[in-house]
Chimera marker file (.cmm) of the C-alpha trace (Angstrom):
<marker_set name="trace">
<marker id="1" x="20.763" y="-16.033" z="-217.320" r="1" g="1" b="0" radius="0.5"/>
<marker id="2" x="21.158" y="-12.430" z="-218.436" r="1" g="1" b="0" radius="0.5"/>
<marker id="3" x="24.732" y="-11.150" z="-218.407" r="1" g="1" b="0" radius="0.5"/>
<marker id="4" x="25.811" y="-7.556" z="-218.820" r="1" g="1" b="0" radius="0.5"/>
<marker id="5" x="28.893" y="-5.622" z="-217.882" r="1" g="1" b="0" radius="0.5"/>
<marker id="6" x="28.513" y="-2.231" z="-219.536" r="1" g="1" b="0" radius="0.5"/>
<marker id="7" x="25.957" y="0.366" z="-220.610" r="1" g="1" b="0" radius="0.5"/>
<marker id="8" x="22.315" y="1.015" z="-219.856" r="1" g="1" b="0" radius="0.5"/>
<marker id="9" x="20.027" y="-1.873" z="-218.907" r="1" g="1" b="0" radius="0.5"/>
<marker id="10" x="19.033" y="-3.715" z="-222.057" r="1" g="1" b="0" radius="0.5"/>
<marker id="11" x="21.767" y="-2.250" z="-224.272" r="1" g="1" b="0" radius="0.5"/>
<marker id="12" x="24.286" y="-5.048" z="-223.822" r="1" g="1" b="0" radius="0.5"/>
<marker id="13" x="22.492" y="-7.941" z="-222.176" r="1" g="1" b="0" radius="0.5"/>
<marker id="14" x="23.042" y="-11.398" z="-223.548" r="1" g="1" b="0" radius="0.5"/>
<marker id="15" x="20.793" y="-14.371" z="-222.771" r="1" g="1" b="0" radius="0.5"/>
<marker id="16" x="22.505" y="-17.716" z="-222.106" r="1" g="1" b="0" radius="0.5"/>
<marker id="17" x="20.518" y="-20.925" z="-221.880" r="1" g="1" b="0" radius="0.5"/>
<marker id="18" x="20.920" y="-24.509" z="-223.012" r="1" g="1" b="0" radius="0.5"/>
<marker id="19" x="20.516" y="-24.909" z="-226.763" r="1" g="1" b="0" radius="0.5"/>
<marker id="20" x="20.970" y="-21.280" z="-227.803" r="1" g="1" b="0" radius="0.5"/>
<marker id="21" x="23.566" y="-19.885" z="-230.166" r="1" g="1" b="0" radius="0.5"/>
<marker id="22" x="26.068" y="-19.119" z="-227.405" r="1" g="1" b="0" radius="0.5"/>
<marker id="23" x="27.060" y="-22.795" z="-227.424" r="1" g="1" b="0" radius="0.5"/>
<marker id="24" x="25.669" y="-24.023" z="-224.131" r="1" g="1" b="0" radius="0.5"/>
<marker id="25" x="24.769" y="-27.670" z="-224.988" r="1" g="1" b="0" radius="0.5"/>
<marker id="26" x="21.455" y="-29.351" z="-224.409" r="1" g="1" b="0" radius="0.5"/>
<marker id="27" x="17.790" y="-28.382" z="-224.397" r="1" g="1" b="0" radius="0.5"/>
<marker id="28" x="16.353" y="-25.824" z="-221.976" r="1" g="1" b="0" radius="0.5"/>
<marker id="29" x="14.195" y="-27.370" z="-219.304" r="1" g="1" b="0" radius="0.5"/>
<marker id="30" x="12.455" y="-26.693" z="-216.025" r="1" g="1" b="0" radius="0.5"/>
<marker id="31" x="14.629" y="-26.495" z="-212.883" r="1" g="1" b="0" radius="0.5"/>
<marker id="32" x="18.003" y="-26.485" z="-214.670" r="1" g="1" b="0" radius="0.5"/>
<marker id="33" x="18.978" y="-23.355" z="-212.722" r="1" g="1" b="0" radius="0.5"/>
<marker id="34" x="21.399" y="-22.060" z="-215.287" r="1" g="1" b="0" radius="0.5"/>
<marker id="35" x="23.315" y="-19.240" z="-213.630" r="1" g="1" b="0" radius="0.5"/>
<marker id="36" x="23.203" y="-20.629" z="-210.089" r="1" g="1" b="0" radius="0.5"/>
<marker id="37" x="26.633" y="-22.280" z="-210.348" r="1" g="1" b="0" radius="0.5"/>
<marker id="38" x="29.251" y="-20.005" z="-211.928" r="1" g="1" b="0" radius="0.5"/>
<marker id="39" x="32.953" y="-19.358" z="-211.997" r="1" g="1" b="0" radius="0.5"/>
<marker id="40" x="34.908" y="-16.912" z="-214.126" r="1" g="1" b="0" radius="0.5"/>
<marker id="41" x="38.481" y="-17.077" z="-215.392" r="1" g="1" b="0" radius="0.5"/>
<marker id="42" x="40.300" y="-14.731" z="-217.693" r="1" g="1" b="0" radius="0.5"/>
<marker id="43" x="39.216" y="-16.751" z="-220.719" r="1" g="1" b="0" radius="0.5"/>
<marker id="44" x="35.927" y="-18.501" z="-219.813" r="1" g="1" b="0" radius="0.5"/>
<marker id="45" x="32.650" y="-18.178" z="-217.999" r="1" g="1" b="0" radius="0.5"/>
<marker id="46" x="32.179" y="-21.607" z="-216.390" r="1" g="1" b="0" radius="0.5"/>
<marker id="47" x="28.570" y="-22.685" z="-215.950" r="1" g="1" b="0" radius="0.5"/>
<marker id="48" x="27.610" y="-25.637" z="-213.759" r="1" g="1" b="0" radius="0.5"/>
<marker id="49" x="24.491" y="-27.510" z="-214.746" r="1" g="1" b="0" radius="0.5"/>
<marker id="50" x="24.108" y="-30.190" z="-212.051" r="1" g="1" b="0" radius="0.5"/>
<marker id="51" x="20.344" y="-30.467" z="-212.635" r="1" g="1" b="0" radius="0.5"/>
<marker id="52" x="20.442" y="-31.361" z="-216.331" r="1" g="1" b="0" radius="0.5"/>
<marker id="53" x="19.991" y="-31.756" z="-219.141" r="1" g="1" b="0" radius="0.5"/>
<marker id="54" x="22.894" y="-34.254" z="-218.760" r="1" g="1" b="0" radius="0.5"/>
<marker id="55" x="21.757" y="-37.045" z="-216.449" r="1" g="1" b="0" radius="0.5"/>
<marker id="56" x="24.603" y="-36.691" z="-213.923" r="1" g="1" b="0" radius="0.5"/>
<marker id="57" x="25.250" y="-32.951" z="-214.502" r="1" g="1" b="0" radius="0.5"/>
<marker id="58" x="27.953" y="-31.088" z="-216.386" r="1" g="1" b="0" radius="0.5"/>
<marker id="59" x="30.172" y="-28.018" z="-216.375" r="1" g="1" b="0" radius="0.5"/>
<marker id="60" x="30.530" y="-25.953" z="-219.554" r="1" g="1" b="0" radius="0.5"/>
<marker id="61" x="33.177" y="-23.351" z="-220.217" r="1" g="1" b="0" radius="0.5"/>
<marker id="62" x="31.990" y="-20.606" z="-222.542" r="1" g="1" b="0" radius="0.5"/>
<marker id="63" x="34.664" y="-18.415" z="-224.029" r="1" g="1" b="0" radius="0.5"/>
<marker id="64" x="33.990" y="-14.784" z="-223.020" r="1" g="1" b="0" radius="0.5"/>
<marker id="65" x="33.387" y="-13.954" z="-226.687" r="1" g="1" b="0" radius="0.5"/>
<marker id="66" x="30.376" y="-16.313" z="-226.655" r="1" g="1" b="0" radius="0.5"/>
<marker id="67" x="29.137" y="-15.091" z="-223.276" r="1" g="1" b="0" radius="0.5"/>
<marker id="68" x="29.228" y="-11.495" z="-224.534" r="1" g="1" b="0" radius="0.5"/>
<marker id="69" x="27.221" y="-12.092" z="-227.705" r="1" g="1" b="0" radius="0.5"/>
<marker id="70" x="29.408" y="-13.998" z="-230.104" r="1" g="1" b="0" radius="0.5"/>
<marker id="71" x="28.981" y="-17.616" z="-231.214" r="1" g="1" b="0" radius="0.5"/>
<marker id="72" x="32.317" y="-18.674" z="-232.679" r="1" g="1" b="0" radius="0.5"/>
<marker id="73" x="34.316" y="-19.902" z="-229.684" r="1" g="1" b="0" radius="0.5"/>
<marker id="74" x="34.566" y="-23.575" z="-228.782" r="1" g="1" b="0" radius="0.5"/>
<marker id="75" x="32.704" y="-24.507" z="-225.626" r="1" g="1" b="0" radius="0.5"/>
<marker id="76" x="34.540" y="-26.857" z="-223.241" r="1" g="1" b="0" radius="0.5"/>
<marker id="77" x="32.393" y="-29.496" z="-221.563" r="1" g="1" b="0" radius="0.5"/>
<marker id="78" x="33.239" y="-31.637" z="-218.539" r="1" g="1" b="0" radius="0.5"/>
<marker id="79" x="30.767" y="-34.311" z="-217.447" r="1" g="1" b="0" radius="0.5"/>
<marker id="80" x="30.825" y="-37.791" z="-215.993" r="1" g="1" b="0" radius="0.5"/>
<marker id="81" x="31.615" y="-40.371" z="-218.665" r="1" g="1" b="0" radius="0.5"/>
<marker id="82" x="33.556" y="-37.969" z="-220.955" r="1" g="1" b="0" radius="0.5"/>
<marker id="83" x="37.294" y="-37.406" z="-221.311" r="1" g="1" b="0" radius="0.5"/>
<marker id="84" x="38.347" y="-39.804" z="-218.583" r="1" g="1" b="0" radius="0.5"/>
<marker id="85" x="35.837" y="-38.798" z="-215.904" r="1" g="1" b="0" radius="0.5"/>
<marker id="86" x="34.131" y="-41.759" z="-214.306" r="1" g="1" b="0" radius="0.5"/>
<marker id="87" x="30.456" y="-42.348" z="-215.222" r="1" g="1" b="0" radius="0.5"/>
<marker id="88" x="29.315" y="-42.138" z="-211.611" r="1" g="1" b="0" radius="0.5"/>
<marker id="89" x="27.732" y="-39.762" z="-209.187" r="1" g="1" b="0" radius="0.5"/>
<marker id="90" x="25.070" y="-37.084" z="-209.578" r="1" g="1" b="0" radius="0.5"/>
<marker id="91" x="24.834" y="-33.300" z="-209.528" r="1" g="1" b="0" radius="0.5"/>
<marker id="92" x="28.265" y="-32.803" z="-211.155" r="1" g="1" b="0" radius="0.5"/>
<marker id="93" x="28.826" y="-29.065" z="-211.455" r="1" g="1" b="0" radius="0.5"/>
<marker id="94" x="27.223" y="-27.960" z="-208.223" r="1" g="1" b="0" radius="0.5"/>
<marker id="95" x="30.587" y="-26.503" z="-207.141" r="1" g="1" b="0" radius="0.5"/>
<marker id="96" x="33.111" y="-24.986" z="-209.581" r="1" g="1" b="0" radius="0.5"/>
<marker id="97" x="36.579" y="-23.767" z="-208.620" r="1" g="1" b="0" radius="0.5"/>
<link id1="1" id2="2" r="1" g="1" b="0" radius="0.2"/>
<link id1="2" id2="3" r="1" g="1" b="0" radius="0.2"/>
<link id1="3" id2="4" r="1" g="1" b="0" radius="0.2"/>
<link id1="4" id2="5" r="1" g="1" b="0" radius="0.2"/>
<link id1="5" id2="6" r="1" g="1" b="0" radius="0.2"/>
<link id1="6" id2="7" r="1" g="1" b="0" radius="0.2"/>
<link id1="7" id2="8" r="1" g="1" b="0" radius="0.2"/>
<link id1="8" id2="9" r="1" g="1" b="0" radius="0.2"/>
<link id1="9" id2="10" r="1" g="1" b="0" radius="0.2"/>
<link id1="10" id2="11" r="1" g="1" b="0" radius="0.2"/>
<link id1="11" id2="12" r="1" g="1" b="0" radius="0.2"/>
<link id1="12" id2="13" r="1" g="1" b="0" radius="0.2"/>
<link id1="13" id2="14" r="1" g="1" b="0" radius="0.2"/>
<link id1="14" id2="15" r="1" g="1" b="0" radius="0.2"/>
<link id1="15" id2="16" r="1" g="1" b="0" radius="0.2"/>
<link id1="16" id2="17" r="1" g="1" b="0" radius="0.2"/>
<link id1="17" id2="18" r="1" g="1" b="0" radius="0.2"/>
<link id1="18" id2="19" r="1" g="1" b="0" radius="0.2"/>
<link id1="19" id2="20" r="1" g="1" b="0" radius="0.2"/>
<link id1="20" id2="21" r="1" g="1" b="0" radius="0.2"/>
<link id1="21" id2="22" r="1" g="1" b="0" radius="0.2"/>
<link id1="22" id2="23" r="1" g="1" b="0" radius="0.2"/>
<link id1="23" id2="24" r="1" g="1" b="0" radius="0.2"/>
<link id1="24" id2="25" r="1" g="1" b="0" radius="0.2"/>
<link id1="25" id2="26" r="1" g="1" b="0" radius="0.2"/>
<link id1="26" id2="27" r="1" g="1" b="0" radius="0.2"/>
<link id1="27" id2="28" r="1" g="1" b="0" radius="0.2"/>
<link id1="28" id2="29" r="1" g="1" b="0" radius="0.2"/>
<link id1="29" id2="30" r="1" g="1" b="0" radius="0.2"/>
<link id1="30" id2="31" r="1" g="1" b="0" radius="0.2"/>
<link id1="31" id2="32" r="1" g="1" b="0" radius="0.2"/>
<link id1="32" id2="33" r="1" g="1" b="0" radius="0.2"/>
<link id1="33" id2="34" r="1" g="1" b="0" radius="0.2"/>
<link id1="34" id2="35" r="1" g="1" b="0" radius="0.2"/>
<link id1="35" id2="36" r="1" g="1" b="0" radius="0.2"/>
<link id1="36" id2="37" r="1" g="1" b="0" radius="0.2"/>
<link id1="37" id2="38" r="1" g="1" b="0" radius="0.2"/>
<link id1="38" id2="39" r="1" g="1" b="0" radius="0.2"/>
<link id1="39" id2="40" r="1" g="1" b="0" radius="0.2"/>
<link id1="40" id2="41" r="1" g="1" b="0" radius="0.2"/>
<link id1="41" id2="42" r="1" g="1" b="0" radius="0.2"/>
<link id1="42" id2="43" r="1" g="1" b="0" radius="0.2"/>
<link id1="43" id2="44" r="1" g="1" b="0" radius="0.2"/>
<link id1="44" id2="45" r="1" g="1" b="0" radius="0.2"/>
<link id1="45" id2="46" r="1" g="1" b="0" radius="0.2"/>
<link id1="46" id2="47" r="1" g="1" b="0" radius="0.2"/>
<link id1="47" id2="48" r="1" g="1" b="0" radius="0.2"/>
<link id1="48" id2="49" r="1" g="1" b="0" radius="0.2"/>
<link id1="49" id2="50" r="1" g="1" b="0" radius="0.2"/>
<link id1="50" id2="51" r="1" g="1" b="0" radius="0.2"/>
<link id1="51" id2="52" r="1" g="1" b="0" radius="0.2"/>
<link id1="52" id2="53" r="1" g="1" b="0" radius="0.2"/>
<link id1="53" id2="54" r="1" g="1" b="0" radius="0.2"/>
<link id1="54" id2="55" r="1" g="1" b="0" radius="0.2"/>
<link id1="55" id2="56" r="1" g="1" b="0" radius="0.2"/>
<link id1="56" id2="57" r="1" g="1" b="0" radius="0.2"/>
<link id1="57" id2="58" r="1" g="1" b="0" radius="0.2"/>
<link id1="58" id2="59" r="1" g="1" b="0" radius="0.2"/>
<link id1="59" id2="60" r="1" g="1" b="0" radius="0.2"/>
<link id1="60" id2="61" r="1" g="1" b="0" radius="0.2"/>
<link id1="61" id2="62" r="1" g="1" b="0" radius="0.2"/>
<link id1="62" id2="63" r="1" g="1" b="0" radius="0.2"/>
<link id1="63" id2="64" r="1" g="1" b="0" radius="0.2"/>
<link id1="64" id2="65" r="1" g="1" b="0" radius="0.2"/>
<link id1="65" id2="66" r="1" g="1" b="0" radius="0.2"/>
<link id1="66" id2="67" r="1" g="1" b="0" radius="0.2"/>
<link id1="67" id2="68" r="1" g="1" b="0" radius="0.2"/>
<link id1="68" id2="69" r="1" g="1" b="0" radius="0.2"/>
<link id1="69" id2="70" r="1" g="1" b="0" radius="0.2"/>
<link id1="70" id2="71" r="1" g="1" b="0" radius="0.2"/>
<link id1="71" id2="72" r="1" g="1" b="0" radius="0.2"/>
<link id1="72" id2="73" r="1" g="1" b="0" radius="0.2"/>
<link id1="73" id2="74" r="1" g="1" b="0" radius="0.2"/>
<link id1="74" id2="75" r="1" g="1" b="0" radius="0.2"/>
<link id1="75" id2="76" r="1" g="1" b="0" radius="0.2"/>
<link id1="76" id2="77" r="1" g="1" b="0" radius="0.2"/>
<link id1="77" id2="78" r="1" g="1" b="0" radius="0.2"/>
<link id1="78" id2="79" r="1" g="1" b="0" radius="0.2"/>
<link id1="79" id2="80" r="1" g="1" b="0" radius="0.2"/>
<link id1="80" id2="81" r="1" g="1" b="0" radius="0.2"/>
<link id1="81" id2="82" r="1" g="1" b="0" radius="0.2"/>
<link id1="82" id2="83" r="1" g="1" b="0" radius="0.2"/>
<link id1="83" id2="84" r="1" g="1" b="0" radius="0.2"/>
<link id1="84" id2="85" r="1" g="1" b="0" radius="0.2"/>
<link id1="85" id2="86" r="1" g="1" b="0" radius="0.2"/>
<link id1="86" id2="87" r="1" g="1" b="0" radius="0.2"/>
<link id1="87" id2="88" r="1" g="1" b="0" radius="0.2"/>
<link id1="88" id2="89" r="1" g="1" b="0" radius="0.2"/>
<link id1="89" id2="90" r="1" g="1" b="0" radius="0.2"/>
<link id1="90" id2="91" r="1" g="1" b="0" radius="0.2"/>
<link id1="91" id2="92" r="1" g="1" b="0" radius="0.2"/>
<link id1="92" id2="93" r="1" g="1" b="0" radius="0.2"/>
<link id1="93" id2="94" r="1" g="1" b="0" radius="0.2"/>
<link id1="94" id2="95" r="1" g="1" b="0" radius="0.2"/>
<link id1="95" id2="96" r="1" g="1" b="0" radius="0.2"/>
<link id1="96" id2="97" r="1" g="1" b="0" radius="0.2"/>
</marker_set>
């Protein structure tokens, strides 16, 4: 996913994919469709990854500082089997509100 808010094309674009320095966990793979399932809040860019690399899908919250080129913010991850979410279902992250 390329993400830019200001300037000429190419001047401020930032590439976000699984496994890069922005903090999106996992390994890039075919058909993950990063960028298809998004939500934005005042503090985070929320990225749904229902098609992997996590087996049942996941949602990752990148602080805007990471999404805009930094690497220091802590990424929040929600996925089945972590932090009280049941280890059931599939395609978690297909809808983010």
